[in-house]
Each structure stands twice: as C-alpha cells, then as structure tokens.
N, C-alpha and C positions, 0 to 999 in steps of 0.2 A: 677640685672637690676631693679627689683621692688624697692629695697632698694634705689637705685640711684634716681628714680623718686619720691619716698617719701621724700627724703632729699632735693630736689628742691622745691617741694611743701611746705615743712615746712619752708624753708628759705624765700620764697616769703610771706608767712603768717607772719613770725617774722618781716620782713622788712616793713610790712604794705601795701605791694603792691598788694592790693585786685584785681584791674583790671587786672594786669599782671597774677595774679594767676588763675582768671577765664579763660583768654585766654589760659594759659598753659593747665588747666584742660580740656578745650574743645578740645585742640589739642591732648591731650593725649587720650581722648575718641575716637577722629577720627583715631588716629593711632592704637587703639586696634580693632576698627571695620574694618578698612582696613586689618589688620592682620587676623581677623576672616574670612573676605571674601576671602582673599587669600588662607587661609587653607582650606575653603570649596571648593574653585574651584580646588585646587590641589587634594583633595579627589575625586571630581567628575571626574577629568581627569583619576585618577587612577581606579576608579570604571568603567568607560566607557571602559578603556583599558582592565581591567579584563573581562568585559561583552563581549567585541569583540573577545577576545581569546577563551572565552567559547563558543560563537556562532560558531566560525569557527570550533571548535572541534565537537559540536553537529551537525552541518550541514555535516561534513565529515562522522559522524556516520550514519546519515540519509540518505545520498547519497549512502553509501555502502550497506545499508539495502534495498533501493529500486532498486538499480542495481541488487541485488540478486533476489528481488521479480519479476523484469521484466524477467530475465532469467528463473525462475521457471514458470511464466505465459507462456512464449514461450514454454517450454517443455510440459505443459498441453495442450496448444493449438495444438501442433503438434500431440498429442495423440488423441485429439478430431477429428483433420482433417484425421488421419488414420482410425478412427472409422467410420467416415462418407463416406470415400472412399469405405471401404469394404462394408458398409451397401448399398451403391448405386450400387456397383457391384452386390450384390444380387438382387436388385430391377430391374436392368437393364436385368435380365434373365427372369423376369415375362412376361407371364405365363411359368412356368416350365414344361417340358415334362420329367417326371421321367425316362421314358425309352431311351431318347436321351442324357441327360446330362451327362457330364463326372464328376463323383463324385470327383475323385481325384483333378482335376484342379479347380472345384468349391469350394471345401473345403479349398484348399490352399489359394485361394483369398478372401474368406470370413472370415477367422479365426480372424481377428483383429476387427470385428465389436462390440463385447459387452464389450469393455474397459471402465473402470469407473475411471476416473481421476478428481480430484478437486483441485482448487487453494487455498492453505492455506499458505499465505504470512507470512514472519517474521514481527512482530509488536512491538518487545520490545522497539525499540528506540521511535517510533512515540507515543506509549502509555505512555511512561515515560516522554516525552516531554509535552504532553497534559495534563497529570495529575500532573504536578509540575509547580513550579514558573518559571522553565527554559524556559517554553514556551514564557514568556514575553520577553525573550532575543532575540528571532527571530524577526528580523527588517523588513523582507520583507512581506508586508501585503498579497500579493497574495499567498505566500507560506503558511502563517498562515491560510488563508481560505481553501487552499487545504488540509492541515492537519486536520483541524476541520471536514471537509466533507468526509474525507477518509473512516470512518466506514460505513457511509451510502452508499457511491459508492461501496465499497467492498460487503456490505450485499445485495445490489441489483443485483450485478453480481452473487454472490454465490447462490442466490435464484434460478437462472436458472439452475445451476449445480446441486443443491439439488433436484429439481424436476425430472431432468433427472436421477439421480442416484436412486431416490426412485422408479420411473417407472421401471427402469432396474432390481432393486433388487427385487421388490414386484410383478410385472406383467409380464415383458418381458422375463427375464431368466426363471422364473418357467414355463411359457408357452412352451419355447423352450425345456426345459429339460424334459418336459413330453414326448417327442418324440425322442429327440436325446440326447445320452449319453453324459456327461460331459467328456471332454478330448479327447476321441476317435472320437466323432462326427460322421461325414458321412462316415468315414472309418470302422465304427463298422458294421460288416458283416450282423447281424440280423436287421439292421436298415430298417424301412418301407419307402421306397422312395416315396410312394404316399403322405406323408405328405407335400412334397415339392410343390405339385400341389395344396394345400389346401389354402382357404382364410385365415385360422388362421396362416399359415406360412408367407403369405404375409403381413398380418396385423401386425406381430411382427416387421417387418423390416420397414414398413411405419410409425409405431408408433415411433420406435426409431430414424428414420430419422427426423421426426418432433422435437423431443426433441433436437437432435443435431443442428438443424437449428435454434432453439430458442437461443441456446448459441452462434452460430457462425455467422449467417447470417441475424438476424431479423433487419429490418429498424430501425435506432437510438437505436441500441442495447446497453445493459449495458456493453457489451464487449468493445465496442469503448469508452465509458466513463472511464472505468477503465484503459484502454490502455492510454488515453489522460492524465488522472490524474497521472499515474505512471510516464510518460515521463516528464510531467511538473515539479513534484517534484524533479526527477533527475536533470533537468535543473537548476532549482532555488536553489538547494542545492550543486551545483558544485562549490566549492570554488576555484578550479584550473582555472575556466575560467570566473571568475567575476572581 
C-alpha cells in the first residue's frame, strides 16, 4: 500500500503537476491522521471494555468480602448482647442477700457476662484496591470515598472494643477471680458468699456494663457508623442489582 501511494506521488511529480501533488499529499496526510484517530478510538474502546470487566470482578470480590464482614459483625454483636444481658441480670439482683439467693440459678444466668469478642474483618480485597492502580477503575465516587474512609471508621469502632477488652482483662476479671474460682464459679463449695453483697462485686458489673454500653448503645455510636458503612459498601458493590 505504501509503495502504491509512493508511485502516485512520483508520477505526479514527473508530470509536473505540482498543484495536484500538493492536494494529494495533503489528502494522504488527512487519511493517515484519520487512521491514527480511528486506531486510538478503537484502543480506547478496548481499554474501557477491559476496565469495565475488571471493575465488575473487583466489585464482586469486594461485595463478597463485606457480606462476610457483615455476618462476622452480627455474630460479634450477638455475643456482646448476650454479655450485657447476663451482666444486667446480675445487676438486677443488687443488693444481693447471700443467705437468700439461689446460687445455682444465679450462676446459670450470669455465666455469659465476661465474654470478650472483637470485630476483625477481612480486608484483603479493600487493601489491595486502595494500594494499587486498580482503585482508579472504581467508577462510583461514593463507593471510592467509603473505601478510603473504611480504615478510620473501623479503627474508631475497634477502639471501643479494645477499651472494653483491656478493662476486662486487666481489671474486671482479676478482681472477680480474687474471690471466685475460674470455671467452677459459684458452685465451688468453699466459695465465700459474702462477696456477692460487697460493693467490689457490684462495681465489677457496673464497670463492665458501662464498657458494653459504650460499644452497643452510646448516642451517635461508632457502631452505627460502621454498620452504615458496611451496608452501603455492600449496596454499591452489588453488580447483580446495578
């Protein structure tokens, strides 16, 4: 093809048709430019198609990750709810008369109080996205903002759990175990029932209830923020319903 165009140009020059040669040369340049533009457009279409396919795959992986994270959060919250229920059961019995309380029933209903669960979500997909050029493929601006803010939202929520976990491990449980044997608890025969009537025993449960309330019930809590964020990421990454 190149040889064909070269022969035409040479023929025009040999015949002295300079004006026709210039017109032909300009036309040839225009054709080349048009060809380049078409090639670029085709390349852009192909790249956009590839990016769209890649985005769908990434969104599916992100969606699956956060559906799993939502399930884990629900399980953690159920454990917190059981803990606060048992804790409030104990508090409802204050002040305790050690000579009148049924220790078997009391022990059965209070046993779930010192559970320590923390939310540790899977973050492989979201971290991979944010730390790579693949993040630019995500077209939804709202979803991009949520993904960028995720670490901060998660950290704020986990801070409440970390405080509760630290209090339970370093203060609450040691105080409790000073008087009540681990495992056997109130069913341990030599157990001194007078401890149940003490302010120390009451403070243990008031303290723990307060920590659990900070996780579950505080106004404008970090829990609500993380639940909203997870639900929105799930919604915006759901390729089946878009």
